[in-house]
N, C-alpha and C positions, 0 to 999 in steps of 0.2 A: 615310489616317490620319496626323495630325500628332502627333509625339511630341517633347516637350522634357524635358530631363533636368536635375534639380537634385541635387547631392550636398551636402546641408546638414549631414550628419553622416558621420563615417568608417564608421559601421556601418549606414547605410541610404541609399537613393537614392529621391528622389521623382520620379515620372513624371507629367507632365501630358499627357493624351491627348485629342485632339479628333478625332471622326469626321466625315469629309466625307460629303456626300449619297450618293456612290457606294458608300461603305462600308456604308450602312444597308440598302440594298436586299436583300442576301441574308438579313439578319436579319429584316427585315419580312416577307419571303416565308415564312420558317420560322414566324414568328408567325402569319401567315395560315393556314398548314396546320394549326397547332394550334387556332386559333380556329374554323375552318370546320367542324370536327367537333363543336363545342359549341353552335353556333347553328342555329336553324331559319330557313331563307330560303324564303319562299313561291315556288313555281314550280320549286324545285330539290330534288333528292334530298339527304338528309343527307350533308354533306361534299363535295358536287359544285358548289356555287356558286362562280363566278369571284371572284378576289381583289377586283376593282373593286367588285362588288356587296357583298361582305362588308365591305370598307373603308367603303363608303358607309353601310352599316347601323350599324356599331359605331364608326366614326371612326378616323382615322389614329392619334390619340393612344392609343387602346385597343391597337392593334397595337404601337405603340412601347413601351408599358408591358409588354405581354406579352413583347416581344423582350428587354427589359432582363435578364431572368433568365439568358439565355445570352450575350447580346451583351456585357455588361460583363465577366464573367470571361474570355471568349474574347479580347476586345480587349486586356485587360490582359496575358494570356498571350502574345499576339502581340507586344505592345510590349516585354515583358521579353526575349523571344527576339531581337527586332530590335536591342535595345540590348546584347545579349550579356551579360545579367545572370543570375547564378545565385542565386535567392532561398534564404535559409536556411529560412524557413517561408513560408506563404502571405502575400501582401501584404495590407495594410489598404487597402480601396477605398472611395472616396466619389464619388458622382455629383454633380457641381457644377451642371451645366445640362443641359437636355433639348433646347434649340434654340439652337445646335447641341449635340450630345452632347459634354459635357466631363467627363472622369474624372480623378480624382487617385488615384494608386496609390503608397503608401509601401511600398517593397520592402526588407525586412530582409536584410542581407548576413550571411555567415558570421562569427560572432564571432571576434575575434583573441585567442587564448589563448597566453600565454607562461608556461610552468610554472616558470621560473626554475631555480635550481640544486638541484632536488629530488634529484638523484643523490647529493648530499652529505649528505642527511639520514641520521642514524644513530639507531636505536632497538633496544632489546632486548625480546624477548617475555618476558612473565612466566613464571616457572618453574612447571611443572605438578607438583603434589604431591597424590596421592590417599592419604590416611592410612588405616590399618586401622580407625580409629574410624569413618570415613565409610563404609567397606565394611560394617562391623557395623551401622551405623545403617540402611542400605538393607536389609540382611538382616533386621533386626528389623521394619522396616516391611512387608517382604514376608511375614513370618511373621504379622503382625497382619492384613494384607489378605486372606490366604488362609484364616485361621482361621474355623471355623464359629461361629455364635452358639448358645449352649446355655442353657436356663433354669437359674437358680441360686436358692438360698434365701438369706435374709439381706438386709441393707440394700443399697440401690443405691450404687454407687461411680462415681466419674468414669470415663468411657469405656464404661460399661455401656449396653445398649440397653433403655430403659425405655418400656413401653407405658402410656399414661396418658390420663385425661380431664382437660381443663383448661377452667375457666370464669374469665373475667376481667371485672371491673366497674370503672368509674371514675365517681364521683359518681352511683352507683346505675344507671348506664347500662351495659348489657352490651356489651363491646367484643370479646369472643372467647368462643366456646363450641364446643369440639372434643372429639370422642370417639375413643378408640382411636388416639391419636397416638403414633408412634414418636419418641422423643427421646433424644439422647445427651448427657448432662450433661458439660460441659467448662468449665474455668475461663475459657477465652478465648471461650466462646460467649456472646454478648451478647443472644441472642434467647430468648424474645420481649421480655424486658427484662433489663438487667444485674442479676445476682444470682439469676436464676431457677434456673440450674444448681446453685448453692450450696444453694438450698432443697430441690431434688429429691434431691440427694446425701444419703444417710442414710435415705431413706424406705424402708419395707418394702412388700412385696406386700400389697394389700388396704387399705393405709393411706390416709386422706384428711387433707389438711393445708390450712389456710388461712393465708395470709401476705400482707403488703402490700409492694409495691415502688414506687418513684418513677420515673416515666418521665423520661428526659433532656430537657433544654430544647430540644434539636434533634431530638426524635423526629419522624419523618415525619408522623404523624397529629397535626396541630396542636391538635386538640380534646383530646388527651391529654397533650401535651408539658408537662413540669414538674409533672404532677399525680400523686397517689397512686392506685395501681391495686391492687385486692384480688383475689387469686387463690385459687381453690379447686381443688386437684389431688388426684386419686385414682389410685394406682398399681395397675395390673392385672397386670403381668408384668415380670420383670427377667431379662435375658439377658446373658451375658458371653462374650467370645471364649475358646474353648478352644485355647490356644496349643500348637502342636506343639513337640516337642523338636527343637532344631537339630542334626540328624544326617544321615547319608547317606540315610536313608529320606525325610526331608523334601526333600532336594535332588532325589531321583528324581521327586518329584511336583510340583516347581516348574517352571512354564513348559513347555518341551518336554522337560524331564527332564534331569538331570545325573547322572553316574556317582557323584559323591561331593560332600560338603559343600564340600570344598576346590575342586572344579571349579566349583561355584556361586559361591564367593567370587571365584575368578579371573575368571569371566564378569562379575560385578558390577564388579570392579576395572577390567576392560577397558572396560566401558561408561562408567564414571565418568571414566576417563582420556580417552576419545574426546570426551565431553561437555565436559570441562575444556579440552581442546585446541581444540575449536570456539569456546568462549567466549574463550579466550586469543587465538586468531587474530583473532576479530572485534574485540576490544579493540585489538589492534595495527593492524588494517586502518583502523579509524576514527581512531586517533591519527595514523597516517602520512598518511592522506588529509587530515586536518585541517591537518597541517603543510604539505602540498603546496598546499592551497587558500590557506593563509596567505601563502605566498611567491609565489603566481601573480598575474599581471597579466592582467586580462580586459577587453576592450572588446566590448560587446554592445548590440544595440538594446533599448530599454526594452520594445518590443513583445513580446519573448520572455517577459519576466517577466509582462506583462499577460496573455499567453496562458496562462501557468502558473497565474495567479490564477483565470482562467476555468475551467481544468481542475479546480482544487481545489474551486471552488464547485460544479461539476457532480458531483464525487465526494461532496460533503456532501449535495447534493440527492438523490443516489441512496441514500445511507445513511438519509436522512430518510424516503424513500419506503418503505424496508424496514421502518421503524417506523410506517408509515401516517401520515406527516405531510408536508405540503408546505412549501416554503421560506418562503412568505408567512406561514403560521401560526407557523413556528419563529421568524422575525424578530420577529413581534408578541410572542411569549412572552418573548424575551430583550431586547426593547426596543431593537432595532437596525435599521438600514436596510441595503439592499444595498451602499450606498457604504461604510458602516462595515465590512461584511464584507470588501470589497475591500481596505480599508486594513489590516485585521487580518491578512489573508493575504499581504500584500505582502512582509514580511521572510522568511517561510517559503518563499514562491514564489521569491524571489531566491536563497535558500540552495540550494533544490532545483535551480534552473537552473544555478548556479555548479558545484555538485557534479557534475551531469550533463556539463557542458562539460569540466570537468577530467578526469573519467573517460574521456570520449571522446578527448580529446587524448592522454592516457597510453596508451590502447589503440592509438592510431596509432603513438605513439612505441615501444611495445613490440611492434608488429606482431602484435597479438592476432588470431587467426583462430578461427572457430567453424564446424565442419563440420555438415552436415545430419544426419550420423550421430549426432553428439553431441546434437543437438536431439532427434532421435527417441528416443534412449536415455533422455534425461532425462524426456521425456513419458511413456514407457513405465514408468519407475520411479515416476513420480507416480501414474499410473493403478493400478499394482500396490499402492502404499502405501495408496491410497484403497480398495482392494479393491472397486472399482466395476465392475459388469458392465453398467451402464446405457449403452445405445447413445448416448443424447444427450450424456452426459458424455464418452464417447470421441470423438464428433464434435467437441464443443467443444474438447477438449484437442488435437485434430489440425487445428483450423482455422488458416488462414494468420495470423490476428491472434495466436492463442495461440502458434504456432510463432515468430513474430517476437518476442513477449514473452519466451519461453523463451531464444531466441538472445541477446537483449539481456542477460538475467539471467546467462547463462553467460559472456558477454563481460566483464561487470562483475566476476564472481567471478574469472575468470582475471587480469584487470587488477589486482585487489587482491592476489591471490596473488603476482603478479610484483613489485608494489610492496613487499610484505612482504620479499621476497628482497633487493630493492635497499636498503631501510633497514637491514636486518640485515647488509649487506655481503656477501651471498651471491651477488649478481649485479648487473650494471649495466644501464642501459637498452639497448635494441637499438641506439640511435643511438651511445651511448658505445662499445659493443662493436665496431660497424662502424668507428668512427673509430680505435679502438685497433688493429684488424686492418689498417687501411689505412695506419697510421703506418709510414714507412720505417725499416728497421733501420739503426743507425749503421754507417758505413763501417769496414772492417776496420782495426784498429789505432787507432780513435778511440773516443770515448765519446759518450753522448747530450749530456752537458754541453758537450763540445767543439763539437758541431753547433750 
């Protein structure tokens, strides 16, 4: 095998590989063993015909094309090892000729990432403040959510539960006819049309009311958009929340139960504080990481971004399949080509790639480690949170690919936590700390400036 090497870019190497006749024989023999089990040769049992007979039947070119499946990647792998190259991701491979076999492999090298002086970045996290008004707001929402609906006399009010029949027509065409519908009139509720809640508010049990509303110009049903719609509504029942008194008895029946209303308020305050802390941390993480990325210098092969674009397109295709649509149909609907999609995804793919590279480099700098015990614990917590006893879900969560994903997620989290400490001046990078520890103390009687 002849291999010539070209370093056209600092981030990738091109290998030109030519296989000599002697290199082909092992691959052709493997191709024969694959083909002999697929063809019927008169006079021989299935899979027992000699190679010369099979080759005479199907032709050497057929064996050669059969061999390409494993010959090309294995030859590239050998050439990469022979040249002592460490690819960052799988090379791009092109078969240039078949006689003799000539292969071009573009091998992406590990990107060069210089994080710059990120240790000097300084930021402050936003202060967390959970007001008593916010605690009271959550408490009131809990009171409403847990209150039972009870029938009431009198006119319907906003936030009541109204059981009604509704018939709607537009230009004498019936567009809706529903019986016994439960409806909660709210000012912000724009369904079925803006103003419907206002018309229902004030109606009494047993009352029938006819009114006209105009559909918005952007109404989803184009045959109705911008047109007048006549509604006929009959109210059958009105229910209202029977709100409990906010006292110790209410607290004892809330959730798992609390000894007192004050204990319930404390629990709500703690939950709100934790949620605010998570949000504040996340904001700081993103701002700090953005600053690091801004000051970083990265040399990387374009191939990595192209691969990320491909990954994003596969993600979208999977999401479309979940909606029972294929990519071709989607592109026709939005009037785009696959090339348009590639161009659209390019900036986001580059951002995602750069973010990943910077995080990986910082993880190295911080010497972040993730133990298998941490991975197992996180998976178990996820399973517990899902309250899933499904065996398939447990197997999926414990699969090697899922464990690798969880490990990566933990590493990113630890890296961002450490970065937050750095930008707040609470810690330096591992490298800075080591350099500081290794720095010699000034000689007795002297000062650092004297040195």
